[in-house]
C-alpha positions, -999 to +999 in steps of 0.1 A: -875-715+593-849-715+621-823-731+598-822-700+576-808-680+605-775-699+606-772-710+570-770-674+558-740-664+580-722-696+571-728-689+534-714-654+538-683-666+557-676-692+530-680-666+502-657-642+520-631-669+526-632-680+490-629-644+478-599-636+501-582-669+491-586-660+454-573-625+460-544-638+481-535-664+454-536-638+427-514-615+447-488-643+454-489-653+417-482-616+407-454-614+432-439-646+418-440-633+383-423-600+393-396-620+411-390-642+381-384-612+358-356-597+379 
C-alpha cells in the first residue's frame, strides 16, 4: 500500500518529462525545417 504513494509521483514526473522532451524535439525539428528553407 505504501508503495503506491511514491510510484504515482514518479510516474507523473516521467510522463511530464517525456511530454516535454517530445514537444521540445518537435519544436527543434520545426525550427530546423524553417532554417533550411531560407
